[in-house]
Backbone bond lengths (Angstrom), bond angles and torsions (degrees), N, CA, C in turn:
res aa  C-N    CA-C-N  psi(-1)  N-CA   C-N-CA  omega(-1)  CA-C   N-CA-C  phi
1 M - - - 1.417 - - 1.634 110.44 -
2 L 1.340 115.10 -47.13 1.499 122.50 177.70 1.568 108.40 -59.20
3 S 1.291 119.10 -39.42 1.419 119.10 179.22 1.442 114.24 -63.49
4 D 1.313 118.36 -32.19 1.499 121.21 -179.05 1.467 112.71 -90.43
5 A 1.361 120.81 -3.53 1.460 119.91 173.73 1.507 110.98 -80.48
6 T 1.256 117.53 85.85 1.492 123.89 -173.90 1.435 112.09 -67.47
7 F 1.239 123.44 -15.32 1.448 126.34 -177.60 1.556 111.85 -80.44
8 L 1.314 116.60 -10.31 1.419 123.21 179.41 1.589 109.74 -105.49
9 T 1.335 111.94 146.22 1.465 120.34 174.56 1.493 111.49 -78.63
10 T 1.319 118.94 162.42 1.500 121.31 178.05 1.529 109.61 -57.96
11 K 1.336 118.77 -40.43 1.461 119.96 -176.79 1.575 108.35 -69.46
12 E 1.338 116.03 -32.49 1.490 115.60 -178.81 1.478 108.82 -71.69
13 K 1.361 117.02 -40.62 1.444 121.32 -179.03 1.596 109.37 -63.28
14 T 1.367 115.66 -43.05 1.466 116.51 174.03 1.487 113.68 -59.15
15 L 1.338 118.13 -37.51 1.450 118.37 -179.59 1.422 110.21 -68.01
16 L 1.378 123.22 -41.26 1.371 125.26 176.52 1.567 114.07 -62.48
17 Q 1.310 112.39 -40.42 1.468 118.19 176.36 1.524 112.42 -57.30
18 T 1.300 119.45 -36.70 1.473 123.93 -179.34 1.512 109.63 -77.63
19 T 1.353 122.42 -24.28 1.463 123.84 -172.87 1.512 113.17 -99.79
20 L 1.338 116.01 -25.08 1.467 120.07 -175.93 1.542 110.65 -96.49
21 E 1.303 116.89 148.65 1.459 121.81 -176.27 1.535 113.12 -81.91
22 N 1.342 116.30 -36.39 1.527 122.63 178.98 1.493 112.62 -165.57
23 S 1.278 117.81 174.81 1.430 126.17 -177.11 1.504 114.52 -59.05
24 T 1.430 113.39 -34.80 1.485 116.41 179.45 1.448 109.98 -63.54
25 Q 1.351 119.26 -38.68 1.465 121.63 179.13 1.498 110.08 -62.47
26 F 1.359 117.35 -45.66 1.501 120.70 179.65 1.566 109.15 -61.36
27 A 1.331 117.27 -38.79 1.471 117.70 -179.35 1.538 112.20 -65.02
28 S 1.289 118.56 -22.89 1.420 123.12 179.76 1.529 119.41 -79.75
29 L 1.321 108.25 -12.40 1.498 117.78 -179.09 1.467 112.50 -78.36
30 S 1.325 115.99 139.09 1.445 122.41 173.84 1.573 105.86 -82.86
31 L 1.397 116.57 169.51 1.484 118.39 175.62 1.526 110.65 -63.64
32 K 1.299 114.77 -32.28 1.522 118.96 178.88 1.516 107.26 -65.24
33 D 1.307 117.04 -44.54 1.467 122.34 178.37 1.470 113.83 -56.83
34 I 1.349 113.91 -45.92 1.407 120.28 175.81 1.472 115.44 -64.32
35 S 1.382 117.85 -36.95 1.437 121.66 174.49 1.512 112.43 -58.42
36 V 1.290 112.02 -42.35 1.603 118.15 -178.62 1.474 107.33 -66.34
37 S 1.275 117.50 -40.77 1.510 122.43 -175.36 1.485 111.46 -62.66
38 V 1.329 116.13 -37.58 1.509 119.23 -171.69 1.532 107.88 -103.48
39 N 1.360 118.27 -0.07 1.488 123.74 178.22 1.527 112.61 58.34
40 R 1.408 112.80 43.98 1.395 120.16 174.76 1.512 111.02 -154.86
41 E 1.329 116.04 130.57 1.491 119.36 -179.57 1.546 109.44 -71.30
42 I 1.274 117.70 116.37 1.392 121.31 -178.88 1.562 112.11 -91.71
43 K 1.197 121.07 113.87 1.491 125.36 -176.47 1.497 110.45 -106.84
44 R 1.284 115.46 150.29 1.541 124.01 168.84 1.511 109.09 65.51
45 A 1.309 119.59 14.86 1.508 116.88 175.00 1.507 108.67 -92.15
46 V 1.319 113.13 152.13 1.495 120.15 176.80 1.562 103.28 -109.55
47 W 1.322 113.89 128.69 1.500 118.01 -174.85 1.530 108.09 -145.03
48 N 1.390 115.33 120.63 1.416 123.94 173.23 1.431 107.81 -128.26
49 G 1.372 118.60 99.28 1.475 122.94 -177.03 1.471 117.42 -55.05
50 S 1.271 114.00 -44.86 1.499 119.65 -175.23 1.567 109.00 -68.87
51 E 1.312 115.26 -40.97 1.466 116.92 -179.22 1.583 109.96 -72.85
52 S 1.248 117.03 -29.45 1.484 122.61 173.06 1.517 113.49 -65.45
53 L 1.371 112.65 -38.01 1.429 118.63 175.74 1.537 111.38 -63.77
54 K 1.266 112.66 -45.16 1.512 117.16 179.58 1.489 112.83 -57.78
55 K 1.387 110.35 -46.02 1.552 118.05 178.84 1.543 109.87 -59.51
56 A 1.330 116.65 -42.83 1.496 121.57 -178.97 1.572 110.23 -62.72
57 Q 1.315 117.83 -33.12 1.358 121.73 175.08 1.547 114.41 -67.38
58 I 1.369 112.23 -40.66 1.549 117.08 174.04 1.470 110.39 -63.44
59 V 1.334 114.76 -47.77 1.501 119.85 177.51 1.474 113.23 -52.66
60 A 1.369 118.25 -45.57 1.460 124.43 178.15 1.626 109.60 -55.37
61 K 1.258 115.98 -42.15 1.439 121.37 -179.27 1.569 107.43 -65.77
62 L 1.285 115.76 -46.76 1.528 118.22 179.69 1.523 110.72 -59.68
63 I 1.284 117.44 -42.77 1.423 121.90 -177.64 1.607 110.05 -63.00
64 S 1.306 111.44 -39.61 1.549 114.67 179.59 1.588 108.72 -72.21
65 S 1.325 117.05 -44.85 1.470 115.49 -173.43 1.547 110.04 -75.24
66 W 1.236 123.79 -22.82 1.471 124.26 176.73 1.501 112.46 -96.85
67 E 1.294 117.98 -2.41 1.506 126.38 -174.48 1.505 109.76 47.76
68 I 1.312 110.22 55.48 1.500 118.87 178.72 1.521 107.51 -89.78
69 K 1.352 115.92 136.42 1.515 125.68 178.75 1.459 107.35 -95.45
70 W 1.329 112.79 167.59 1.493 113.90 177.82 1.575 105.20 -156.76
71 T 1.318 109.74 158.68 1.445 118.18 175.74 1.567 108.49 -145.23
72 A 1.261 113.54 147.22 1.436 119.80 -174.52 1.611 111.74 -112.77
73 W 1.329 114.87 161.63 1.466 120.81 -175.62 1.484 110.79 -54.05
74 D 1.323 122.85 -35.42 1.446 124.79 178.91 1.517 116.02 -90.34
75 S 1.362 118.15 10.00 1.420 121.59 -175.61 1.536 108.46 -89.86
76 A 1.321 115.66 155.22 1.490 122.60 -173.82 1.615 108.67 -69.80
77 D 1.344 114.78 -29.75 1.441 119.70 -174.23 1.600 113.25 -94.76
78 F 1.366 113.91 3.34 1.499 115.95 177.02 1.528 107.10 -66.72
79 P 1.366 113.20 135.79 1.543 119.24 -175.65 1.504 110.41 -53.04
80 A 1.313 115.88 129.31 1.454 122.49 -172.91 1.518 110.06 -65.96
81 M 1.342 119.03 -38.97 1.450 120.38 -176.36 1.541 111.06 -64.98
82 L 1.243 118.63 -23.22 1.511 120.47 -178.33 1.551 110.28 -79.50
83 T 1.260 115.22 -19.44 1.548 119.78 -177.27 1.623 106.93 -71.77
84 E 1.277 117.33 -15.89 1.500 123.34 -179.64 1.480 111.60 -86.80
85 M 1.437 119.61 -8.65 1.423 121.07 178.36 1.503 113.48 -71.50
86 T 1.356 113.68 152.35 1.462 116.77 172.85 1.499 111.65 -76.99
87 D 1.332 118.72 -22.14 1.472 122.77 -175.68 1.561 109.19 -136.27
88 P 1.373 114.08 58.15 1.474 117.99 -179.20 1.568 115.14 -68.42
89 P 1.349 112.88 148.86 1.485 115.01 175.28 1.505 112.57 -62.51
90 Y 1.293 110.86 148.59 1.487 116.65 -179.24 1.591 110.01 -76.76
91 M 1.294 115.41 -38.76 1.469 125.09 178.54 1.519 108.96 -136.75
92 L 1.370 110.89 158.65 1.431 118.93 175.33 1.572 105.71 -138.51
93 F 1.415 111.61 131.69 1.414 121.19 179.11 1.443 108.07 -107.49
94 Y 1.335 119.52 135.84 1.442 121.96 -172.70 1.493 115.02 -150.37
95 R 1.311 112.89 157.35 1.545 123.84 170.12 1.467 106.67 -125.68
96 G 1.281 122.31 137.24 1.475 126.73 177.79 1.470 112.17 104.27
97 N 1.368 113.41 -149.06 1.428 120.69 -169.12 1.527 113.92 -101.49
98 L 1.272 119.37 100.77 1.449 122.75 -178.30 1.478 110.48 -67.72
99 D 1.310 116.19 -26.69 1.511 119.36 -177.90 1.492 113.48 -67.03
100 C 1.401 115.00 -17.75 1.457 114.27 176.90 1.554 116.29 -61.86
101 L 1.372 116.33 -16.14 1.425 126.13 174.45 1.582 113.16 -76.04
102 K 1.311 112.28 -8.56 1.520 115.60 177.57 1.488 105.81 -86.94
103 S 1.222 124.73 -18.60 1.524 123.66 173.08 1.458 111.18 -72.01
104 P 1.311 121.91 165.00 1.408 122.19 173.35 1.494 110.04 -55.77
105 C 1.332 119.09 137.53 1.461 121.38 179.38 1.449 113.41 -120.57
106 V 1.316 119.30 148.18 1.408 125.75 169.99 1.543 108.52 -131.86
107 S 1.269 115.85 134.89 1.469 121.24 179.10 1.537 110.73 -96.61
108 V 1.324 120.42 128.39 1.470 122.47 -175.93 1.563 102.97 -125.27
109 V 1.396 112.34 122.25 1.444 119.00 178.84 1.477 113.10 -134.94
110 G 1.335 116.05 166.69 1.408 119.38 -179.96 1.536 111.07 173.16
111 T 1.302 112.40 -175.46 1.503 120.81 -172.40 1.518 111.93 -76.36
112 R 1.322 114.57 158.62 1.513 121.76 175.86 1.563 104.63 -81.14
113 R 1.331 118.47 -23.54 1.443 119.22 -179.23 1.575 110.87 -93.79
114 A 1.317 115.14 51.94 1.475 118.22 -172.91 1.557 110.12 -76.87
115 T 1.201 113.98 150.47 1.495 120.96 175.20 1.466 110.32 -75.73
116 P 1.264 123.44 155.57 1.512 126.33 171.26 1.525 114.28 -49.41
117 S 1.344 118.35 -43.87 1.417 124.04 -178.20 1.488 109.91 -65.72
118 A 1.427 117.19 -40.81 1.451 120.50 179.15 1.466 113.30 -69.22
119 R 1.370 117.78 -33.62 1.484 119.46 176.82 1.512 109.39 -67.67
120 K 1.281 118.15 -42.33 1.467 122.01 178.23 1.510 110.78 -64.20
121 A 1.264 122.63 -46.46 1.408 128.78 -179.50 1.575 109.92 -65.97
122 T 1.268 119.29 -34.68 1.510 125.19 174.00 1.493 108.89 -62.84
123 E 1.278 119.33 -51.92 1.445 127.64 178.70 1.561 110.37 -52.46
124 Q 1.345 112.44 -51.39 1.437 117.91 -177.25 1.524 111.45 -64.24
125 F 1.331 117.73 -45.02 1.515 121.74 176.88 1.488 109.02 -58.11
126 A 1.299 119.83 -46.32 1.446 120.68 -177.24 1.495 112.10 -70.10
127 R 1.267 119.14 -36.04 1.505 120.19 175.78 1.454 110.10 -63.14
128 D 1.382 117.01 -48.45 1.415 119.96 179.67 1.589 114.25 -59.95
129 A 1.249 112.75 -41.35 1.546 120.32 179.52 1.599 107.80 -62.28
130 A 1.342 113.43 -43.74 1.509 115.57 -179.68 1.486 110.42 -66.98
131 E 1.244 119.96 -34.92 1.453 121.60 -172.71 1.527 104.89 -75.91
132 D 1.311 121.22 -18.40 1.457 126.80 178.25 1.545 108.46 -94.77
133 G 1.339 120.13 10.51 1.473 123.76 172.82 1.501 113.40 91.52
134 Y 1.270 118.87 11.50 1.478 120.79 -179.18 1.557 110.46 -87.15
135 T 1.350 117.53 148.49 1.439 125.14 164.74 1.525 104.31 -92.93
136 V 1.388 116.60 125.05 1.468 119.41 175.03 1.536 110.47 -92.95
137 V 1.279 115.92 128.23 1.457 123.69 -174.26 1.540 106.84 -106.94
138 S 1.360 117.19 131.80 1.429 118.98 172.35 1.578 107.90 -158.46
139 G 1.404 115.91 -165.87 1.414 119.69 -167.00 1.515 114.55 -113.80
140 L 1.305 118.38 7.50 1.511 120.67 175.83 1.533 110.84 66.79
141 A 1.328 123.82 10.48 1.401 125.88 -177.42 1.592 111.49 -78.84
142 Y 1.287 113.89 169.70 1.458 115.52 173.65 1.518 110.85 -65.18
143 G 1.309 121.42 159.19 1.428 126.82 176.85 1.468 114.51 82.41
144 I 1.351 116.97 -128.25 1.446 120.99 -172.01 1.510 110.99 -61.55
145 D 1.358 121.93 -40.87 1.478 125.03 -174.85 1.552 107.36 -57.46
146 S 1.371 115.38 -51.71 1.482 117.61 -174.39 1.549 111.24 -61.86
147 H 1.360 115.80 -37.70 1.465 118.05 -178.67 1.560 110.64 -73.40
148 A 1.330 117.25 -25.14 1.477 118.22 174.36 1.495 106.42 -63.64
149 H 1.397 116.71 -46.10 1.487 118.52 -176.86 1.519 110.07 -66.92
150 K 1.315 117.65 -47.09 1.462 123.90 177.94 1.578 112.24 -55.55
151 G 1.265 116.74 -46.26 1.501 118.84 -178.99 1.516 108.82 -62.17
152 T 1.377 116.54 -40.63 1.456 116.07 175.74 1.510 116.81 -59.99
153 L 1.300 114.22 -41.21 1.485 123.21 176.98 1.454 112.70 -60.75
154 L 1.309 121.34 -23.21 1.421 126.67 -179.35 1.509 110.59 -72.48
155 S 1.294 116.58 -21.25 1.518 122.31 175.90 1.396 110.22 -77.52
156 A 1.402 119.24 145.98 1.463 123.26 -176.04 1.523 112.36 -51.28
157 N 1.313 112.88 -49.13 1.540 120.93 -174.23 1.510 113.63 -113.91
158 G 1.365 115.54 18.47 1.453 121.72 -172.82 1.558 114.89 -58.84
159 Q 1.313 118.44 127.94 1.411 120.53 175.70 1.527 109.10 -120.54
160 T 1.324 116.67 136.03 1.424 122.95 -178.66 1.483 110.87 -133.68
161 A 1.322 119.14 147.09 1.428 127.79 177.14 1.503 113.53 -112.13
162 A 1.330 117.69 126.13 1.436 123.71 -179.51 1.509 109.13 -110.54
163 I 1.388 116.43 119.87 1.402 117.70 178.32 1.483 111.00 -100.98
164 L 1.424 116.21 126.92 1.461 120.40 -166.04 1.566 108.00 -99.13
165 P 1.342 115.81 153.17 1.437 121.35 175.26 1.543 111.61 -96.38
166 S 1.280 117.58 22.97 1.467 121.94 -176.19 1.573 103.58 -149.47
167 G 1.381 113.74 175.58 1.446 118.48 174.63 1.506 111.96 -56.54
168 I 1.355 119.37 151.21 1.408 122.49 -175.60 1.543 112.10 -68.25
169 D 1.267 119.06 -12.09 1.441 122.16 176.29 1.499 114.68 -85.38
170 T 1.362 118.46 1.51 1.414 126.31 173.90 1.515 111.82 -125.27
171 I 1.331 115.52 123.19 1.522 118.85 177.01 1.496 106.81 -87.40
172 T 1.322 113.91 126.16 1.536 122.92 -177.20 1.538 106.02 -121.82
173 P 1.370 115.75 113.74 1.429 128.47 5.36 1.636 110.69 -85.87
174 N 1.244 116.58 161.66 1.436 120.34 -172.22 1.543 108.92 -66.79
175 A 1.256 122.09 -22.56 1.503 125.44 -179.38 1.496 112.54 -71.14
176 H 1.481 113.81 -11.34 1.465 115.20 -178.71 1.543 114.06 -103.92
177 K 1.313 113.60 26.47 1.511 118.79 179.55 1.509 109.22 -58.51
178 K 1.338 116.46 -50.46 1.461 120.50 -178.16 1.499 113.17 -59.39
179 L 1.338 113.82 -41.57 1.438 118.76 177.16 1.622 110.43 -63.44
180 A 1.294 115.00 -41.10 1.488 119.53 176.52 1.541 108.63 -57.06
181 E 1.407 117.64 -48.48 1.427 121.10 178.03 1.512 113.67 -58.45
182 R 1.292 117.68 -40.78 1.433 119.22 176.51 1.465 113.80 -65.42
183 I 1.330 118.32 -35.03 1.540 120.72 172.71 1.453 109.90 -55.69
184 L 1.349 115.23 -49.65 1.449 117.17 -173.73 1.572 112.66 -71.16
185 Q 1.360 116.17 -32.97 1.433 119.44 177.01 1.498 114.27 -66.16
186 K 1.371 115.78 -26.46 1.486 118.67 -178.76 1.594 108.83 -95.53
187 G 1.328 117.81 15.30 1.456 118.64 176.14 1.519 113.63 85.09
188 G 1.294 117.10 18.29 1.486 122.49 -179.84 1.570 112.64 -86.15
189 L 1.364 113.81 -161.24 1.477 119.00 -174.14 1.471 111.73 -143.75
190 L 1.317 113.39 135.74 1.464 121.74 165.06 1.558 109.75 -111.48
191 M 1.382 117.78 126.01 1.410 119.69 -171.90 1.516 114.58 -148.67
192 S 1.320 113.17 145.16 1.518 122.28 -177.10 1.448 110.59 -146.40
193 E 1.346 113.91 148.92 1.468 115.99 171.62 1.535 114.86 -90.03
194 Y 1.345 115.57 0.89 1.427 121.46 -176.90 1.516 109.73 -98.37
195 V 1.351 112.96 139.77 1.459 117.60 -178.31 1.584 110.39 -64.58
196 P 1.314 116.46 149.86 1.533 118.11 178.21 1.478 109.81 -53.54
197 G 1.307 114.95 140.83 1.451 124.56 179.96 1.566 113.22 98.01
198 T 1.309 115.47 -8.22 1.443 121.25 178.06 1.596 110.87 -76.47
199 P 1.335 115.53 122.33 1.434 122.10 178.28 1.523 113.18 -69.96
200 A 1.279 116.52 155.83 1.512 120.11 172.33 1.572 111.05 -82.85
201 L 1.314 116.08 107.24 1.404 123.12 176.08 1.532 110.06 -106.04
202 P 1.319 117.81 156.01 1.477 117.63 -178.22 1.494 119.76 -52.42
203 F 1.267 119.66 -36.89 1.538 122.11 177.90 1.519 109.94 -69.90
204 R 1.263 119.20 -24.71 1.458 122.04 -176.84 1.572 109.77 -75.37
205 F 1.291 118.08 -28.91 1.410 121.07 172.68 1.509 113.48 -59.52
206 V 1.378 113.54 -45.26 1.496 121.04 175.54 1.489 110.33 -61.77
207 Q 1.334 117.50 -47.69 1.467 122.02 178.45 1.510 112.97 -57.25
208 R 1.376 113.62 -42.30 1.472 119.86 175.18 1.479 113.62 -52.97
209 N 1.374 111.81 -42.97 1.460 118.69 -171.09 1.579 110.80 -61.52
210 R 1.344 117.19 -29.74 1.510 118.31 179.92 1.482 110.16 -66.66
211 I 1.331 119.25 -32.86 1.458 119.41 178.36 1.449 112.06 -72.66
212 V 1.346 119.70 -38.39 1.450 129.70 175.87 1.551 107.14 -52.69
213 A 1.329 113.00 -49.81 1.545 119.54 -179.36 1.422 112.83 -65.36
214 A 1.335 120.59 -43.47 1.410 127.58 -173.46 1.502 112.12 -69.26
215 L 1.218 118.98 -33.64 1.472 124.04 -174.13 1.584 113.43 -64.70
216 S 1.286 117.24 -21.42 1.443 119.17 -173.09 1.568 109.19 -128.06
217 P 1.327 116.10 148.59 1.488 119.77 174.66 1.508 112.89 -69.28
218 V 1.332 117.20 -16.41 1.456 121.18 -179.54 1.522 109.15 -137.44
219 T 1.291 118.04 135.62 1.505 122.25 168.45 1.556 106.19 -109.53
220 V 1.337 113.17 126.99 1.469 118.92 175.14 1.465 111.73 -103.72
221 V 1.312 116.78 120.15 1.477 121.05 175.63 1.454 110.17 -87.68
222 A 1.224 118.70 112.08 1.538 121.47 179.52 1.408 116.28 -74.03
223 Q 1.395 115.39 -41.55 1.493 123.61 175.10 1.434 109.79 -166.59
224 A 1.292 117.99 135.29 1.519 115.06 -176.58 1.524 107.12 -162.12
225 P 1.375 116.03 116.23 1.515 120.39 175.09 1.513 109.68 -71.92
226 S 1.312 116.53 174.92 1.460 121.59 177.57 1.490 113.77 -57.17
227 G 1.344 115.12 135.65 1.480 121.58 179.78 1.496 115.77 74.16
228 S 1.377 116.86 7.80 1.451 117.32 -179.92 1.500 113.59 -68.22
229 G 1.347 112.13 153.32 1.447 119.58 -178.58 1.593 111.49 -61.77
230 A 1.380 113.01 -25.08 1.455 118.80 -177.21 1.532 106.77 -70.29
231 L 1.334 119.12 -29.81 1.475 121.00 179.24 1.492 109.73 -76.62
232 I 1.320 116.55 -27.51 1.538 117.58 170.13 1.510 110.89 -63.68
233 T 1.395 116.19 -39.54 1.441 121.92 178.13 1.535 106.73 -60.42
234 A 1.236 116.08 -45.76 1.488 120.29 -177.85 1.496 112.66 -64.13
235 D 1.304 116.79 -36.11 1.422 119.55 171.63 1.620 114.87 -63.24
236 Y 1.312 110.59 -43.07 1.490 117.26 173.66 1.610 109.76 -56.99
237 A 1.290 115.32 -49.37 1.426 123.31 -178.29 1.605 109.66 -52.04
238 L 1.326 114.11 -50.08 1.476 116.33 -179.77 1.479 111.50 -69.00
239 S 1.364 120.02 -32.62 1.481 116.80 -179.77 1.496 109.95 -71.98
240 Y 1.308 120.05 -18.36 1.523 124.13 176.84 1.502 110.66 -89.88
241 G 1.339 120.14 0.46 1.422 119.52 -177.41 1.432 115.48 85.07
242 R 1.444 116.15 11.86 1.495 119.04 179.87 1.538 110.07 -87.25
243 D 1.315 115.69 173.25 1.482 119.95 174.06 1.569 110.29 -100.62
244 V 1.324 109.49 156.44 1.487 115.44 178.03 1.553 102.50 -125.33
245 M 1.370 113.49 136.76 1.490 121.80 169.11 1.491 109.39 -123.47
246 L 1.311 115.56 147.91 1.503 122.09 175.73 1.386 110.77 -108.38
247 H 1.394 118.26 132.81 1.463 118.56 172.87 1.501 109.85 -77.75
248 A 1.340 116.02 151.13 1.453 121.29 -176.40 1.589 110.09 -61.82
249 E 1.344 118.61 -17.13 1.398 126.31 -179.22 1.593 108.41 -66.77
250 C 1.310 117.14 -21.96 1.408 121.85 176.05 1.519 114.22 -61.42
251 F 1.355 114.22 -24.71 1.419 121.20 -176.68 1.522 114.44 -116.67
252 S 1.294 116.23 18.35 1.453 117.03 174.32 1.456 114.73 -69.24
253 K 1.330 118.79 163.10 1.438 120.33 176.22 1.445 120.38 -57.80
254 D 1.332 112.33 -40.35 1.521 120.72 171.45 1.534 113.36 -62.03
255 A 1.393 116.93 -40.40 1.389 121.65 177.97 1.590 109.35 -67.94
256 E 1.279 117.67 -34.62 1.418 119.42 178.02 1.550 112.95 -68.31
257 R 1.357 114.96 -35.40 1.455 117.41 176.36 1.541 109.85 -67.69
258 I 1.293 120.63 -39.30 1.471 121.91 175.11 1.421 111.25 -62.71
259 E 1.386 117.35 -39.49 1.422 121.82 178.43 1.496 113.03 -57.34
260 Q 1.370 116.53 -46.45 1.428 124.69 -179.96 1.595 110.38 -60.99
261 V 1.282 115.24 -40.62 1.515 117.71 175.89 1.537 109.36 -64.39
262 I 1.353 120.65 -47.59 1.478 121.92 -178.27 1.512 109.24 -63.89
263 Q 1.330 119.09 -39.27 1.469 121.44 179.31 1.525 109.52 -62.87
264 H 1.271 119.05 -41.93 1.441 125.55 -179.92 1.580 109.07 -63.48
265 E 1.332 114.49 -44.27 1.505 117.99 176.10 1.496 113.74 -62.84
266 L 1.354 114.75 -39.13 1.465 116.73 -178.13 1.527 110.05 -76.12
267 R 1.268 121.08 -31.25 1.458 120.78 175.77 1.556 110.40 -68.54
268 A 1.325 118.10 -39.47 1.490 121.25 173.34 1.464 108.57 -56.66
269 K 1.255 121.60 -49.04 1.501 124.65 179.81 1.536 111.61 -59.85
270 A 1.356 115.11 -41.13 1.449 119.76 176.88 1.542 111.55 -64.65
271 A 1.347 119.17 -35.06 1.375 121.28 177.51 1.529 111.81 -65.71
272 L 1.316 117.25 -25.02 1.425 123.55 -178.33 1.504 111.45 -86.96
273 G 1.279 114.71 1.06 1.509 122.71 -178.96 1.463 119.25 89.73
274 K 1.375 115.18 9.70 1.450 116.90 -178.58 1.558 110.36 -84.00
275 N 1.322 115.32 147.81 1.442 120.68 -174.82 1.564 110.96 -83.47
276 V 1.285 117.23 90.89 1.436 124.77 -176.21 1.526 112.90 -124.19
277 A 1.410 114.46 10.36 1.477 114.16 -178.50 1.473 115.69 -61.81
278 H 1.330 117.27 -34.05 1.446 120.04 179.07 1.546 113.11 -67.44
279 K 1.342 115.57 -25.93 1.455 118.77 175.14 1.521 112.56 -78.31
280 L 1.272 113.17 -37.13 1.560 115.73 175.28 1.483 111.49 -62.81
281 Q 1.308 118.48 -32.88 1.467 118.99 -176.99 1.518 114.71 -87.47
282 N 1.363 113.76 -18.64 1.469 114.44 -177.70 1.516 110.55 -88.18
283 T 1.293 116.96 92.31 1.478 120.57 -174.98 1.563 108.07 -123.65
284 V 1.292 118.00 163.12 1.451 122.95 178.58 1.576 109.48 -66.26
285 Q 1.318 116.90 -28.24 1.466 121.60 179.68 1.553 110.25 -65.61
286 R 1.296 114.60 -32.18 1.516 119.62 178.32 1.538 110.48 -62.21
287 Y 1.402 114.13 -41.32 1.510 116.93 -178.90 1.511 108.00 -74.34
288 R 1.326 118.15 -31.85 1.419 119.13 179.16 1.531 109.87 -67.24
289 D 1.307 116.75 -43.32 1.443 122.61 178.54 1.556 111.78 -60.96
290 D 1.308 113.12 -31.78 1.480 116.90 -179.16 1.538 112.82 -85.54
291 G 1.377 114.83 1.27 1.499 116.50 172.27 1.515 113.69 111.04
292 A 1.331 118.36 0.54 1.452 116.10 177.15 1.526 112.67 -61.59
293 P 1.362 120.03 127.06 1.466 121.82 179.00 1.494 110.96 -59.86
294 V 1.327 117.18 147.82 1.495 125.74 171.80 1.489 108.22 -105.56
295 I 1.273 119.65 118.71 1.487 121.82 -177.89 1.594 112.00 -116.29
296 A 1.270 114.27 150.82 1.468 115.92 179.35 1.530 113.86 -104.70
297 N 1.382 116.39 -14.89 1.406 118.23 -179.91 1.542 109.81 -163.30
298 Y 1.313 117.83 -175.74 1.477 121.89 -178.55 1.508 111.73 -67.09
299 A 1.422 114.45 -36.03 1.485 116.40 178.35 1.502 114.02 -59.20
300 E 1.340 115.89 -35.61 1.487 118.42 177.64 1.504 113.01 -79.91
301 Y 1.310 115.89 -21.56 1.488 121.72 173.56 1.633 104.69 -65.72
302 K 1.272 114.31 -48.14 1.500 119.56 179.51 1.536 110.97 -61.79
303 Q 1.287 113.14 -39.63 1.510 114.73 179.90 1.470 111.50 -63.46
304 C 1.367 115.99 -41.03 1.458 117.90 179.49 1.473 110.41 -63.85
305 R 1.334 116.21 -42.97 1.500 122.05 -173.08 1.513 111.05 -67.02
306 E 1.429 115.12 -31.88 1.442 118.74 -178.10 1.604 113.57 -93.22
307 S 1.320 114.73 -0.19 1.461 115.60 179.04 1.497 113.53 -75.17
308 A 1.316 116.67 155.28 1.387 121.72 177.97 1.548 113.46 -60.11
309 P 1.372 115.01 143.88 1.486 117.56 178.87 1.559 111.00 -52.52
310 G 1.333 118.30 143.96 1.413 118.49 -177.71 1.451 117.02 89.56
311 T 1.331 119.91 -9.86 1.479 124.00 -176.13 1.572 101.10 -98.03
312 V 1.321 114.57 134.36 1.460 124.06 -178.18 1.567 105.90 -122.02
313 F 1.291 115.10 131.85 1.450 118.63 177.36 1.562 106.33 -113.38
314 C 1.340 112.60 143.59 1.442 122.24 175.62 1.511 110.41 -133.35
315 K 1.350 112.50 138.09 1.471 117.40 -178.52 1.506 108.66 -80.08
316 R 1.345 119.26 120.62 1.400 124.57 177.50 1.542 108.85 -131.11
317 G 1.304 116.03 105.23 1.490 120.51 -176.20 1.453 107.03 64.19
318 S 1.341 117.37 -123.03 1.453 119.77 -176.64 1.523 112.38 -110.19
319 E 1.413 115.37 14.44 1.415 118.95 -176.41 1.556 110.66 -116.64
320 Q 1.311 117.62 149.70 1.486 123.87 167.13 1.434 105.61 -98.29
321 Q 1.358 118.38 126.42 1.468 120.63 177.88 1.496 107.85 -126.55
322 S 1.280 114.33 139.15 1.502 120.97 173.41 1.558 106.52 -71.33
323 L 1.292 120.86 137.50 1.387 122.72 177.28 1.509 111.57 -86.46
324 F 1.322 120.06 3.39 1.465 121.77 179.56 1.518 108.86 -124.03
């Protein structure tokens, strides 16, 4: 029940957890009672305790029938990287091997409209990272995400973690059910902060992205046009004190052609009065201008990671050059 009370922060849920005896007691509270308990006036929230309790009972049955595991913010096995977030999930529901997140992780994200060369490069990067002992984290979406997972699975012992924008009982997108099965078979992980039975809605994809960003010290953007959800993930990574790297495929000729199409579409929407200015401004070039390294492969990723602090690398032609 607490996990599904989206109007409460993780700290507030933890406070209620320590002061309430059981879920039935929580269900009996009014919104005013909850406000008093957390010492904050809660406005515009919709709360029906009895309905929430019924839903919790259904969720419990789903967890049992699907053999879903879970961990909470205050549990010993809660992923350590997520404890550094400003807005961590209160609970995580998962299937598979949670311990794969104890290995070094790298998050790989990108557009659904990926070019063939970007898909190939993503698979190779993920495979090389997996062979070096990394767990590759992504979102199981079409395009770059799926190829990050597939590339990892090409490695003999590759483990990959897929973070879902829906309940763990639903594979999103549905077409990736077999990919999800392969992830589990290879010792990987399917994970979500949403209780089983939760549908994938647009805002949940964005919320999912923050977990993808937080699980790794570096987020690699394989390819992303203006306003892409992958760039939202990059913003989350930077806000959590993580690093962002751009794959050279972000600046290929094919990627530039896609970018021109996206920019044209966004300008057309702006002309109709739609608020898309933030998408027009959120480009991979902006991250490059701010100093994000541009890498061509996993070897260059490692080079950047192992370089002395303050050293910035930028892809220029076929050479990596220090800017200092």
